[in-house]
N, C-alpha and C positions, 0 to 999 in steps of 0.2 A: 371449537372453531365454528364460526358462523358461515353459512353458505347463502349467497344471493344468486338468483337466477334472473338474468336481465335480458330483455328482448330489445335489440337495436335493428336499424335498418342500414344496409350497405348496398349501394347501387340499386336502391328501391326494393330490395328483397330482405325479408326478415331473417335475422340470424339470432340464435340463442347463445349467450355467453354465460357460463358458470364461473362466478367470481368467488374465489376463496378469501374470506376476510380473516387473514392471519393475525392473531394476537401476538404482540411482542412478549417473548417469554424470557425470564431470567432463571428459570429452573429446569432447563433441559438436562436430561440424564445422558450419560455417554452411550447407553444402549439405544436411546431414541436417535441420537446422531448417527450411530452405526446403521440403524434401520433406514434412516433417511438417505444417507450417502449411498447405500447399496440398493436403493429402489431401481426398477428398470430404467434404463438410461432416458428414454423419452418422457417417462412419467416425471423423473426428477427434474429434467430440464423444463418441462412444461409447467410444473408447479413453481419453479423458480422464476420463470418468465411472467407468470401470473402475479406473483408477489412483487416483482420488479415494476410491473405496469401499475400497480396500486399506489406505489410510493414515488415513482420517478417517471420522467419523460424518457421513453425508451429510445428515442432518437437523439438524446442529448448525452454527450460525453465530455467529461472535464479533462482537459489537457493539462498536465503537470510538467514542470521542469525541475531538474535536480542539478544543483551546482555544487561541485566539490570545492569548498572554500579553504579547506586545509587537508591536503592529500598526503597519505602514507605516513609511516613512522608510528603507527599505533602500537602501544605496548600489549595489547590484548592478543590472545591466541585463537580467535575464531577460526576454525579450520577452513571455512569457505572464503575467507577475505584476503583480497590481493593487497590490502593496505597494512596487514599485520607485519610488525617488524620482526616477527619470529621466523618468517619464511622468506626464501629467496624467490621473489616474484619480479615481474617486469616493472613494477611500480616503485619508484624512488620517493623519498620523503620530500615534500615541498612546503615552503613557508605559507603562512596565512595570507590570503589574497588581500589586495587593497580594496577599500570600499568601492571606489570609482569603477574598478574592473568588474566587480560583482554587479553593480547597478547596470553597466553596459550589457553584460550577459543576460541579465533579467529582462532588460528592454528587448533584446533580440528574441527571447523566448516568448515575450508578450506579443510581439509582432507576428509570431508564428501561431498565435492562438492560445497560449498558456494563460490561465487564470489562477494558477497556483504555482508558487515558486518555493522549492525546498532547498535550504542551505545546509550542506552536510560537512562536518569536520571529523577527521579521523582522531578523535579524542576518547579516552576511556571515560572521562567525566569533565564536567564544566568546572573551571577554577576561577576564583575572583582575581582577574588579572587585566593587564592592558589589552591582552588579546580578546578576552570576553568583552571588554568595553568596545573593542572594534567590531565584534559581531553585532553587538547592540546597535551600533551605528549603521551596519549593513541592513539589519532588520528594519530600522526606521526608514531608511532610504528606499528599500524595495517596497515596503508597505505603502509609502507615499505614491507609488506608481498605480495603485488601485487594485492590487491583487491580494489573494491569500498568501501569507507567508508562513511556511512550516520550517522548523529546524530539527535536525537530528544531530545532537552534539554529545551523546552519551548520557551518563547519570548526572542528575542535577539536583540542587536543594531548593527548599521553598522559596527563599528569598531570590535565588537566581531565576526561577520560574516567573516570579512576580516582575522582576526587572525585564525580562523578555516580553511579557505581556504589556507592560507599560510602554516598551519601545514600539509596539504594534504587531507583536507576533499573534498569528491566528491559531496555529496548531503545532503540536510537538509530536515527533515520531520517535518511538522507542519499541522495536520489535521483540517479540517473545521468541520468534523463529520457529519453535516447535513445541513438543510436550516437555514437561518438567524433567522427565526421566531421560529423554534423548538429549536434552540440552547439556546434561552433565558429560556427554561423550564428545561434544563439539567445542565446548568452551569451559575452561577451568579458572579463568582470571576473574570471573565474577559468577554470581549465583542467579538462579531463576528468581529468587526472592528479591535480589538486588533490582532486577528488571521490574518486577511488580511494584516495588517501592517507588520507582521513578514514575510509573503510570499513576500511582497514588498522588504523587507530588503534582503531576500535570492536572489530574482531575480536580484536586483541592484548589488549584489556582484558577480554574475555570476555563482553561485553554481547551481547544478541540484536541481529542486524543486520536493519534494515528498509530496503529499497531498491526504488524503483519507477520507473515510466515514465509519460510523458504522451503520449496519443495525439491526433492531430488538429492538430498544429502545422505541417503541411506536409511532414512526414517521409514516407519511403517505407516500404513493408512490410519491405524489407531493413534499413532503419534500426532498426525495432522488433525484428527478429530479431537484429541485431548487438547491441542491448541485452541480449537474453536470452543471447546467446553469451558476452558479457563476464561476466555473472554466473555462467554455467554452468561457466566455466573456473576460477573461484576454488577454492582448496582447501577452504573452508567455504562452502557455499551459504547465502544469506540465509534466515532463518527466516521473513521476512515480505516479500511483494512486492505493494505497491499497484499497481493498474492504474487510471490516471486518464484521464478524457476531458477534453480541454481545455474550459474554460469561457471563451468569448471575453469579455474585459473591455474595456469602452469606454475608450479612451485609450491602450491598449497596441497595439504593432504587429500583434498577432494578433486585433484586435477584429472583423475580418470573416471569420475562419476558419469554415468550416461544421461542423456536428456530425458526429462519426464514425459511419458506418453501424453499426448494431448487429451485423451479421454480422462485421465486422472486429473488433469488441470481443470477440465470443464466441470467434472463432478465436484472438485473442490470449490470452484466459483459458485456453482448452483447451490450447494449446501450452505455456503457463507451467506448467500443472498437470502435464503429462507430464514436463517437463524437471526440475521441482522437486517431486517427489511429496509430500515432507513439509512443504513450505512453507505458510504461510497466504497465500492469494491473495486480496487484498482489493479490493473495489470501493470506489473512493474518489471523487474529484471527477468530476462529470458525471452523477451518478445522477439528478439532478433532471429530466433529460430522458428517463429510462427508465420504461417502463411495468412493470406486475407481470409481464406475459408476457416482456418482455425480461430482466428480473431473473431469471426462471425459467431461461431459456436459459443465463445466466451461471452460476447455481448448478449446473445440470446439467453444464456444461462444467468444474466444478471450483472455482469461487469458494466461499469458505467464511468470508468476513468482510465487513463493510461498515462505513463511517463514518456515524453517525447524528447527527441534530441539524439544526435548521433552517439552519445556516450551517457551512461548512467554512472556517475562517479568515475570508475576506472574501467568499466567493461562496455563492450559495444552494444548498441540498441538499434532498433529499426530507424531508417532514415526518415527525415521530415517529409521528403517527397513521397515515400511509401505510404506514410500515414495520411497525407493529404489525398493521395489516390483512394485509399481505403475510405475515408470519410465521404468522398464524392460517390463511390460505388455503393456505399450502404446508406446514403442520404442522412448522414449524421451531422450534427451541429455541435459546436464547441460550447460548453457551458460557461457562463460568466461568473465571476467571483461573487461569493457570499449570496448565491441565489437559492440556497437551500432554506 
């Protein structure tokens, strides 16, 4: 690690800043991640903030919108998901939305500051069908609005990824959720290797990769770090890493899970920022339980994106008014599309 000592002036008084020039690593060990995560809290957050300042504008946050274009009826058994057909949840299966409706919702999100729109379908995998053709038309129409378009549609093949890219897709989301070992206890209808293979397809196509974790499912700290370790070993690091807090949904096996303590959330954000200096670290599901002060800690630790809107797919989210108030309070500005 290189260390630069820089003298600058603030209010005409000299100040010394120690700048840690972090090298992007692809060979982190799990032990190194454990040492990093468990550093004294202020040292960890301080290092993460320094790394964040090196690679990003700390006053800039990207606002993302998530539209559920096909809700419910999913055949998978993910224990956290309200859309699984295996559980009796408040969510009922809905047909694929019309293109015009999706475009209208995207316009509304853009008017509220979003520069990235994610289209999510409760599918196990993408199938070559009229429905997929309709999704391609959605991607093309939303991309024409001048924003980054991301899709999360389940597993997909090479030719399907290419078709999405040709339609204007910017990024594809496919979460690993947790460690490979813990994954086996929450999902049985697909494997961890299935997920990794989808990431490989996305990378091969040249699309931006979005891959996140869910905190609060009963996993250990080691499980969370093993998730980060798996991503850190990839030849190409994800450009986007959502950090989700579990929203306990009635009817799912995780309906009684407690909320993750904010200190664990901040440590996860900070560790992610240090390991992946150039990535967008996104605050995603679970923000509805966070105060402005808790958001501030996450931004200080390196988060630089959030998902906005009253609902994220099927669960509640912080209101747009609350987010606008927070942006004004912290003097934050919304990032424009493709500014990285």
